[in-house]
C-alpha positions in Angstrom: 7.5 5.1 -8.4 8.3 5.6 -12.1 4.7 6.4 -13.3 3.6 9.6 -14.8 1.0 11.8 -13.1 -1.6 10.7 -15.7 -1.1 7.1 -14.7 -1.0 7.8 -11.0 -4.4 9.6 -11.2 -5.8 6.7 -13.2 -4.6 4.3 -10.5 -6.3 6.4 -7.8 -2.8 7.2 -6.3 -3.9 10.7 -5.6 -6.9 9.5 -3.5 -4.8 7.0 -1.5 -1.6 8.9 -1.2 -2.7 12.5 -1.3 0.3 13.9 0.7 2.9 12.2 -1.6 1.0 13.3 -4.7 0.8 16.9 -3.5 4.6 17.0 -3.1 4.9 16.1 -6.8 2.8 19.1 -7.9 4.1 21.6 -5.3 6.0 24.5 -6.9 5.8 23.1 -10.4 8.7 23.7 -12.8 7.3 21.7 -15.7 4.0 21.4 -17.5 2.8 18.4 -19.7 2.1 19.4 -23.3 -0.2 16.4 -23.6 -2.5 16.6 -20.5 -1.7 20.0 -18.9 -0.7 18.6 -15.6 2.2 20.3 -13.8 5.0 18.9 -11.6 8.3 19.8 -10.1 9.7 16.6 -11.6 9.9 16.3 -15.4 10.1 12.5 -15.1 6.5 12.5 -13.8 5.0 14.0 -17.0 4.3 12.4 -20.4 5.6 15.4 -22.5 7.3 17.8 -20.1 8.1 21.4 -21.0 10.0 23.7 -18.7 7.9 26.6 -17.3 9.7 29.9 -18.0 9.9 32.2 -15.0 
């Protein structure tokens, strides 16, 4: 699964694979500067930026 969260949502992945999707956004370490989504994997975001603690 090499798609970004934006593409996964567009493809209804969140609806069909909610548990797997929720693991990607659990305890986020990065936020996308383009769409505002957050993830614990920077490879899942279009323009990731590390969230400072």
